[in-house]
Backbone bond lengths (Angstrom), bond angles and torsions (degrees), N, CA, C in turn:
res aa  C-N    CA-C-N  psi(-1)  N-CA   C-N-CA  omega(-1)  CA-C   N-CA-C  phi
1 M - - - 1.434 - - 1.525 108.90 -
2 K 1.316 115.74 134.32 1.453 121.55 -178.77 1.532 110.10 -78.96
3 P 1.350 118.12 132.32 1.460 119.34 -179.52 1.528 111.45 -68.68
4 V 1.304 114.64 147.45 1.459 120.35 178.35 1.515 108.95 -80.19
5 T 1.316 116.59 130.62 1.458 120.30 177.27 1.516 109.00 -108.00
6 L 1.301 114.55 132.61 1.453 120.16 178.77 1.518 109.36 -86.09
7 P 1.334 117.37 149.45 1.455 118.89 178.01 1.521 110.47 -64.74
8 A 1.324 115.20 149.68 1.461 120.25 177.92 1.513 109.82 -63.43
9 H 1.328 115.37 154.85 1.465 120.31 178.61 1.522 109.28 -61.49
10 D 1.306 115.85 130.40 1.463 121.79 -179.19 1.521 108.44 -85.84
11 T 1.332 116.97 99.54 1.460 120.53 -177.23 1.526 112.35 -67.58
12 A 1.321 117.17 -20.39 1.464 119.90 177.88 1.524 110.52 -62.58
13 L 1.326 117.22 -32.99 1.459 120.71 -179.13 1.532 112.29 -71.09
14 D 1.333 117.12 -17.01 1.462 120.68 178.43 1.527 111.57 -65.78
15 R 1.328 117.52 -23.11 1.469 121.55 -179.38 1.528 111.98 -78.17
16 A 1.300 118.07 -10.63 1.457 121.56 -176.31 1.524 111.04 -70.92
17 T 1.313 115.16 137.15 1.461 120.48 177.00 1.536 109.02 -80.45
18 P 1.322 117.15 160.41 1.465 118.89 177.01 1.534 112.02 -57.87
19 K 1.319 117.09 -34.87 1.463 120.39 179.25 1.530 111.13 -65.79
20 M 1.333 116.93 -37.35 1.466 120.88 177.69 1.529 110.05 -67.28
21 R 1.324 116.53 -42.35 1.466 120.74 178.81 1.534 110.38 -62.18
22 Q 1.318 115.60 -41.51 1.457 120.43 179.03 1.526 110.78 -63.69
23 A 1.333 117.02 -41.06 1.467 120.60 179.26 1.528 110.98 -65.04
24 A 1.322 117.20 -41.16 1.466 120.53 179.18 1.528 110.89 -65.45
25 Q 1.337 116.78 -40.25 1.464 119.88 178.50 1.527 110.59 -69.06
26 A 1.329 117.32 -36.56 1.467 120.51 177.59 1.528 110.58 -65.13
27 F 1.330 116.56 -37.54 1.461 120.14 176.64 1.527 110.38 -62.43
28 E 1.334 116.01 -43.53 1.458 119.25 179.27 1.534 110.60 -64.07
29 A 1.323 117.28 -40.14 1.468 120.62 178.22 1.525 110.54 -62.33
30 Q 1.317 116.49 -39.75 1.464 120.14 179.01 1.531 110.89 -64.85
31 A 1.327 116.05 -41.62 1.470 119.88 177.94 1.528 110.23 -64.41
32 L 1.317 117.01 -41.52 1.467 120.27 178.15 1.525 111.50 -63.71
33 A 1.327 116.91 -39.65 1.467 120.11 178.40 1.525 110.53 -61.84
34 Q 1.328 116.65 -37.21 1.468 119.93 177.63 1.524 111.52 -66.72
35 L 1.324 116.40 -32.01 1.465 120.18 177.34 1.526 111.78 -77.02
36 L 1.325 117.19 -36.49 1.459 121.08 -177.96 1.526 112.89 -78.11
37 G 1.314 117.48 -29.95 1.469 121.67 -177.08 1.516 113.99 -51.51
38 P 1.327 118.98 -53.27 1.472 119.61 179.91 1.529 113.58 -63.23
39 I 1.307 116.75 -28.38 1.469 119.19 178.63 1.522 109.23 -64.84
40 F 1.320 116.18 -46.95 1.460 119.85 -179.85 1.522 111.80 -70.62
41 A 1.314 116.93 -29.98 1.465 120.28 -179.16 1.523 111.98 -67.40
42 T 1.317 117.63 -23.96 1.462 120.66 -177.53 1.527 113.12 -92.40
43 V 1.327 117.29 -4.45 1.460 120.85 -179.62 1.525 109.32 -77.71
44 D 1.317 116.30 134.68 1.461 121.28 175.44 1.524 107.45 -78.54
45 S 1.322 116.64 94.96 1.463 121.12 -173.16 1.523 113.41 -68.15
46 S 1.324 118.36 -14.25 1.474 119.35 177.74 1.520 111.18 -69.99
47 K 1.333 116.53 -16.31 1.464 120.29 -179.31 1.525 112.28 -105.47
48 T 1.321 117.45 11.65 1.454 120.48 178.58 1.515 110.23 -90.75
49 V 1.310 117.22 175.80 1.458 123.07 -178.74 1.530 111.10 -59.10
50 M 1.336 116.64 -39.56 1.463 120.74 -177.55 1.524 112.41 -80.92
51 G 1.305 118.28 -16.12 1.453 121.74 175.34 1.510 116.05 81.73
52 G 1.331 118.02 11.53 1.462 120.45 177.53 1.514 112.08 76.20
53 G 1.300 115.58 -155.85 1.460 120.42 178.57 1.508 112.82 100.77
54 A 1.336 114.48 177.61 1.460 120.99 -176.42 1.525 112.03 -65.05
55 G 1.323 117.16 -38.33 1.466 120.50 -179.96 1.517 112.10 -62.03
56 E 1.313 115.49 -45.67 1.467 119.28 -179.18 1.526 111.34 -65.22
57 S 1.324 115.98 -42.30 1.466 118.52 -179.94 1.522 111.53 -67.41
58 T 1.325 117.45 -27.64 1.466 121.22 177.29 1.523 111.13 -71.30
59 W 1.310 117.50 -41.41 1.455 122.29 -176.40 1.529 113.76 -85.15
60 Q 1.317 118.15 -16.21 1.466 121.59 -175.31 1.530 113.80 -56.68
61 P 1.345 120.69 -46.08 1.465 118.94 178.75 1.528 112.90 -61.24
62 M 1.330 117.01 -33.73 1.463 120.13 177.91 1.524 111.11 -69.82
63 L 1.325 116.16 -36.69 1.454 120.41 176.48 1.530 110.39 -64.36
64 V 1.313 116.79 -43.98 1.469 121.12 178.76 1.524 109.89 -61.02
65 D 1.333 118.03 -44.59 1.464 121.16 178.86 1.528 111.36 -62.79
66 A 1.326 116.93 -43.20 1.462 120.79 -179.93 1.528 110.83 -63.82
67 M 1.315 116.47 -42.05 1.467 119.76 178.37 1.523 110.86 -64.42
68 A 1.321 116.61 -41.56 1.465 120.94 179.47 1.529 111.04 -62.95
69 K 1.326 117.54 -40.34 1.469 120.84 178.68 1.520 111.21 -65.36
70 R 1.326 116.56 -40.03 1.466 119.89 178.98 1.529 111.16 -66.72
71 I 1.320 116.41 -41.23 1.468 120.34 179.13 1.523 109.62 -64.35
72 A 1.324 117.11 -45.43 1.468 120.78 179.35 1.522 110.71 -63.35
73 G 1.329 117.36 -38.89 1.458 121.31 179.28 1.515 113.21 -66.68
74 A 1.321 116.70 -23.96 1.464 121.74 179.74 1.528 112.02 -93.98
75 G 1.329 117.21 11.11 1.462 119.94 179.04 1.506 112.64 114.93
76 G 1.320 117.07 -24.28 1.458 121.79 174.08 1.507 114.75 53.17
77 L 1.312 114.23 -141.48 1.461 122.04 -179.83 1.522 112.22 -93.32
78 G 1.305 116.83 -2.28 1.461 120.75 -178.06 1.513 112.99 87.79
79 L 1.317 117.47 20.96 1.467 120.47 179.21 1.521 112.98 -81.43
80 A 1.313 117.38 -27.88 1.467 120.43 -173.80 1.525 112.25 -62.52
81 Q 1.319 118.37 -41.16 1.466 120.04 -178.10 1.530 112.74 -64.49
82 P 1.334 119.68 -48.63 1.463 118.44 177.35 1.534 112.28 -62.56
83 V 1.327 116.78 -36.15 1.466 119.99 177.60 1.523 109.32 -64.68
84 L 1.320 117.60 -45.09 1.457 122.01 178.44 1.529 111.08 -62.25
85 R 1.313 116.42 -41.83 1.467 120.79 178.14 1.529 110.98 -60.93
86 E 1.329 116.42 -40.70 1.467 120.60 178.43 1.527 111.09 -68.74
87 M 1.318 116.97 -37.91 1.467 120.32 176.53 1.532 110.39 -60.61
88 L 1.329 116.48 -43.28 1.460 120.70 179.13 1.527 111.20 -65.76
89 R 1.338 116.71 -39.33 1.462 120.17 178.46 1.527 110.67 -63.23
90 M 1.325 116.18 -44.34 1.461 120.10 179.49 1.530 110.89 -64.35
91 Q 1.314 117.28 -38.67 1.457 121.35 178.67 1.535 110.52 -65.13
92 A 1.329 116.26 -42.62 1.467 119.95 178.96 1.527 110.65 -64.45
93 N 1.326 117.78 -39.69 1.467 120.66 178.21 1.518 110.67 -64.69
94 R 1.320 116.72 -40.47 1.460 119.88 179.41 1.516 111.40 -65.90
95 E 1.323 117.13 -40.10 1.472 121.26 179.43 1.517 111.68 -69.79
96 A 1.329 118.36 -26.61 1.463 122.11 -179.21 1.531 111.92 -78.67
97 Q 1.319 117.32 -17.79 1.460 120.27 179.60 1.519 109.68 -73.82
98 P 1.354 116.20 143.21 1.473 119.32 -179.78 1.501 113.92 -67.80
């Protein structure tokens, strides 16, 4: 069996500010919420522990957002790094312009 090799550390990402990292992670959380939303929308909430109702339907979007933020904070789908890399590229291009 061939050993798995991890990608080398991307030193370009070291230039990212905490605010940029937060924005990239927030973008990933938003994308995850869009993916999770339809999953929850198809669940028959009358058969869940809470039994459905107006209260559950009111809180459901907040639950989806909270779950998406937790998933993104734990590494998510890996969207934050490419987004951050693109943010850094765009910033470098802007700084290179006269």
